[in-house]
N, C-alpha and C positions, 0 to 999 in steps of 0.2 A: 515452354515450361520453366519454372524457377528451379534453382538448386536449393536444397534445404540444409542448413547448418543447424544442428541441435546441441543444446547445452544440457547434459545430465549431471546429476550430483550423487555422491556416495552417501549424502545424508541431506536432511533439511538444513538450511543455513550454510551450505557449503560455499555459496557464491554463485548460484545459477543465475539469479535475477540480474545481478550486478554485471556478470559477464555477458549475458544476452543483450543487455542494454549497450554495453560497450561495442559489442559486435554490430549492433544495428547502426550506430553512428560510424563505425569503422568501414563498413561496406558502403554506406550512403555517401561517404566522403570520396569514395572511388567511382562515383557515378552510377552505381547501381540502383535500381528501384528496389526498395527493401520494405518488407512488412514483418512485423513480429507476430508470433502465434504461441498461445498456450491452450491446449485442449480443455483443461480444467484447472481453475485456480481455486484454493480455498483460503479465503481472506475477507475480513471486514473492511479492508482498505479498498474503496471503490470510486470510480469516476464516471460522470455522466457523458455519454458519447452518442452519436447517431446510430440508430438501429433501423430495422427494416420498416418499410411503408411510411417513412418519414417520421416515425416516433422516435423518441429518445430512449436509450437503454443504458445499462451500467456493465462495466468490466473491471477487472482488478486494476488497481493503480499501477502495478508493475507493468502491464501490457500498455497502459496509457502512456507511461513514460517512455517505454520502448518505442512506441509509434512516433512520439515526438523526436526521439533520438534517430529514428529512421527517416525523418523528414516526411512522414506519412500522416494522413488524417486518422486519428484513433477512431475505431468503430467496433461493433460488437463481434464481428467474425474473428477478430484478433484474440478473443478470449470467449469462445462460444458457450462454455459452461463456468459459472461462478457459484461457488458454495459459500454461503455467508453464515458462519457458526452462530446459532442462537443458544445452544446448550452443549454440554459434552457429548450428547448423543443425537442431536438435532440441528439441522442447517437449512436455511432457506435455499432453494434451488433456483437459479437464474439462468435461463436458456435463451441465447442470442439477445440478451439485454433485458428479458422480461421474466418476472416471477412465474414459476410453474408449481403451483400448490399440489397438483396431481402427482408430479414426480417426486415431490418432498415426501410423500407417504410410501413410496416404493422402497423395499429393502435394498441395501447397498449394492449388492452384486447384480441384482436384476436391474437396478437403476442404472448401473454403468452400460449394461448392454443396450438400454434404451437411449442413453445419452451419446453414445459413440457415433451414430449416424449423423447427428447435428455437428459434432466436432469434425468428423471426416469430410462432410461436405464443405464446411467452411474452410478447411485446410486445402482442399483441392481448388476451391475457387481463388484463394490467395496465391496458390502456386501458378495458376493460369494467368494472373494479372501482374506478377512481379518477376523480377530477376533473381532475387534472393529472398528467402523466408527464413528468418531466425526463429527457431522453436525452443522454448524453454520446457524442460521436463518438470516433474514434481517429486519431492522426496527422493527416494532411491528407486531405480528401475529394477532392483533385484530383491524386492520384498516377496519372498516365496509364497507367503500365505495370501498375497493379494495379486500375484502375478497374472493369474488367469482372467481376472476381471479388470486389470489396469490398462486403460486405453490411453493415459496420458503420456506415458513414456515410450516403451518399445513398440507398441502397436501403432502409435503415430509415427515413430521412426521408420518402421517397415513400410508404411503406407506410401511414403515418399522417398525411400531409400536415402534417408538423411545421413550426412557426414556428422558423426557424433563425437563431442569432446566430453570426457568424464572428468569432473572437476571435484577436488577434495580440499577440505580445510586443514592444511598441515599444522596449523597452530593448535588444533585439538589434540594431536598426537595420534599415532597409529595410521598415518596417511597411506603408506604403502600396503598395509594390510587391508585397509578400506578399498583401495583400487583393485587390488588383486581378488579380494573376495567378491566384490561387485561384479567384476568381469567374469569370474569363473562360475557364478551362479546363473548367468544368463545362458540361454540356449545358443548353440553354434550360430545359427543365422543371425541372431541379434548381437552376438560378440563381434561378428564380422563388420558391423556398422561403427564400431568404436575405432576412431581414426587418431585419437591422441588423448593422453592424460595431461591434466593441468593441475599443479600444486599451488593453492591459493593461500594467501596470508602468511607467507614465509618471512621469518625474522632471522637474520644472522648471515652467515657466510654460505652462499650456495654451493661452494666447493665441497662442503662437508656432507652434501647429499650423496655423493659418490661412496660406493658403486650402486646405490639403491636403484636409480632410474635404469642403469644398464641391466641390473639383474631382474627388474620388473619386466623390462622389454624381452629379455630372454625367456622368461616364464610365459608372457602372454602375446608376444609379437607386436605389442603396441608401444610406440615411443612416448616418452614424457616431452611434450612439445613446448611446455612453458612452465616457468616458475615465477609466480607473481608475488611481489613483496607485499607485506602488510601495509594497507593505505586506509587509514580511518577517515581522512579528510577529503574523500572523493566528492561529497556533497550530495549523493543520491540518497533519497529516503530509504530506510531499511525495509524490506519486504515482510519479514516475519517478526511479530511481537514488538514490544517497546524497545527502542534503541537505547543505547547507554547514555548517560548524562554527561559524558565528556563534552566540554565546550570545545568546538574547533574553529571558533571565530577569532582566535588570537588573544593576547593578553590585554588587559585594561588597567589603566592606572588608578581607577576608582573602584569602589565596591561594586560588584556586578549586580545587575537587577536579577533577582531570584524569582523565576517563574515556576510554580508548582502545577503540574498537570495531573489530575486524579486518574490513576491507572486502574479503573475497574475491570472486571474479568472480560467483559464483552466490548472493550473499547473499539472504536472504529474510526477509520480515516485519520489515524494518528500521523500519517506521512505528511499532513499539511503543517505540522509543527517543526519539520526539518529546518526551515530558514531560521527559526529562533536559535537552533543549535549551532548555526554558522555565524551568528552575530557576535561581534566583539561587545563585551560589556553585559552579556546576558548569560545566566546559568540556568539551564533547563533541568528540572528534576522531576521524577515520577513519585507521585504521592500514593502510598498504600495504607497509611495510618496517620493519625493526628500529629505525631512528632514531625512528619515530613513537612507539615505546613508552617512549622516554627520558622521564623525569619523570612517567609515568603512575602514578596511584594505584591505579586499577582497570584491568584488561584484560578486555574482553568478547568472547567467541567467539559471534557470533550464529547464527541459523538459516541453513541452506543447502539449496538445492534439489538439490545434487549434492555430498554430503559427502565422498566419496572423492576427487573431483577437486579440490575446494576445499582439502582437506588436503594434496593433493600440491602445490597452488600455494602454500600457506602454507609448506611446506618449502622450496620453491624460492626463496622470498624470504628465507629464514633466519629467518622469524618463529617457527618451532618452537622454536629455540634461545633466542630472546628471551623468548618466553612462559614457557619453562622456567626461565630465569634470573630472571624476575620473580617466579614462584611460589617459587623457591628462596630468595629474599630475603624471603619472607614477604608479597609483594604479593598483593593480592585478584585472583582470577581467577573469572569467571563464564562458564559455557557454557550456552546455551539451545538445546534441541532438537538440531539438527546439531552445534552447538558442544559440547554435552554428549557427544555420540557421539565427536567428535574427542578430548576429554579422556581417554577410556578407553584400555585396552590394545590393543584389536583391533576391527576391522570385518569382519564376515563376510556376504558377499554371494553366497550359493549360487544364488540365483534370478535374478541379473542385474537386480536392482531398481534399485539406486543407480548401478551402473556397468554399461554394455552388455557389458563383458567379464567381469563377476562376479568371484569370487575373493575373497581376504582382503587386508587392509591393516592395518599397525600404526598404533595410535593415538599420541597424545602421551605416554601413560603417566602422566598426573597424577591419574587416579582408577582404582581397581582394577575396571574395568568391561569387559564385552564386549557389543558390539551386533551383532545379526543382523538383516538386512533381510528383511522379510516382503512377499510380494506384495500383501497387503491393507493399504490405507492406514487408519490410525486417525484418525478425525476425531470430536472431541467437545468441548463446553464443559466446563470443569473448575473445580471448587471446590477450591482448593489450600490447604493449611495447613502452615506450617513446624512441625517438631517443637520441643518445649521442650528446649533444649539444656542438657545437663548440664555440659558444658565448652565455654563460648562460645569462639569464635576468630575474630579478624579482624572486619571490618565487618558480616559476616552475623550476628553475634550479636545485633544489633538486630532482627532478624526472627524471633527466637524466639517461637513461639506465634501469629505473625501470619498471618491468612488473606486470600486474594485470589481473585477470579474471573479465569479466564484460558481458554485453549483449547489443544487439541493437534492438530497435523497432522503425522504422521510414519509412515514405513513401518518404522523401526527399532524393535527390541525389545531393551531394555537390562537386563542382570543383573549382579550381583557376579561377579567372576572367581573360580572355584571354588578356585584354587590360591594365591590371594593374601590377606593380612589385609584384612578387610572395611572399607569406608568406612563413615561414619556415615550412616544414612538421615535425610535432612533434610527431605523434603517428602512428604506424602501427599495423595491426593484424598479426596473425601467417602466413597468406598467402601473406603478404607483401603489402596488400592494405592499403590506407591511411585512418586513422580514425580521425586525428586531425591535426590542423595547429595553428601556433603561430606567433604573430607579437608584438615584445616588451614584455610587461607584460600581454598582451591579448592572452588567450589560448581558443581555441574551440575544442571539441571532440565529436564524436558520442557514444562512449561507455559509458553506465551507469555503476555504481558500483565502481567508483573511490575511494570513501572514505570508502567502505566496505573492502578495501584491507589492511591487516596489514602492507604489504611492503610500500604502499603509506603513511599510517599514520606514520610509522617510519621515512620515508624520509622527510615528510613535518613538522612533530611535534616532532619527537624524542620520541613518546608515544605509548602505547599500550591500547587498549580497550578490554572489555570483548569479548570472542568469542561468536558466536551464540549458540554453545552448552552449554557454561556457562550460557547464558541468559535463555535458555530453562530449564536447571536444576534448575535454581533459581526460575522459575515460578512453577515448579513442588514442590520444597521445600516449597514455599509459601502455596500451597494447603495443603501440609502435616501438616503444622503449624496451618492453620485456618479452615480446613474443618475436622469435626469429623471423627474419624477412622470408616471405614466401610461404609460410605455414597456412596463414588464413586464406590466402588465394588458392592454395592447393585443395582446400576443403570444397572448392566449387568444381573440381573435376571428379568425374566418376572414378572411383578407386576399385571397381570390381575385378579388373584384370590383374591387380596386383595382390589380390587377396588370396 
């Protein structure tokens, strides 16, 4: 049976995903067979992975990257429940990789009780097959209004007697209060699982923290086992929300290429843009209004979990006219998945898949395409190849003949509009199916992962970014530098006798 190490946080965004990923690589480098686990993730960042019975499924991107860091094959048991928000009070429920519409209609607390057996069984299976399971919690484990129905944090920890680290973002302020309050709000049997506190994103002289850690240990019996400095350039995609637009790719002697990504409310799979943030000579910005497109070289319409609602939001902001104006001036426009659907002439939702009210909606009209939403979600890894362009146009001409590995997650089925001049077919998969279309400098494609391809980055920018393996090793090296020797290995030993 494996030993479980769990990362809890005092708040969302405290650094749980980052630290869990680093731990996966740290333990894997020491020869352990490691798997990640998160009982339930709420995110519209998802990846396609093997599921049960030979089918493909989806899990949160964070667990996908954690599996790669652990040198394990990503699969659905590592994130058995994924909630994909479609509105402020509604989420699509994905269980073991597959959409469960029946559970989506169940009230929150009752749903948790129905979902826990799936998570518990997946966790025990991973524990039986590995040496170490690195578990990520969600939000805070001490939300007293949710504690009775929360199976993602301490119910999971108790199920496998996990050695827990509680991490807080000290850059926000109030770190010691967050740690103490979280610890004290937990029942005694759950507090007993907390083996150490971690202060994350510290800036300044660590000596100035004294006597805070010592006083906190006197109050709780829990030591502060690590102080991790602020490190923005680790290279791992952010888990929650849009990441900042600071470039981490180094200085450039020329004006940077300005890439504006439309940040609509239900943006999805934004982690695929992290490589752009790491490139020298590229400035990635998030566009929420027309002024944000001023001076943009490229405009990207990313994926969306609720395409019609996000398209309505885009129009309400006046961004539809701004995108059309950019395209009309010959500016490069790229639509990916939901963004591709928005670029077309029409969206047809006869089965109320994308919009609970169903019906039709006009697109932006920049590509002569029509999208119909199908009740069945298409999930598949994809080997995509750009066509050899006879008449190259705009920056996308550099992609002529370039192949890349990606993935598809969508309900929409898109085809040429029968009454309009056809766009150029720009991308095919290995089976010869069409994945993308181009008209002038406007390109739309269904395959996610374009900017994660070294071949694409070389073609478009003549540049390289760190490989994922290098990023993961950098995370583990960071722990080696800033976590005292012996702390992480000690978490693999049962500590009951010393409690």
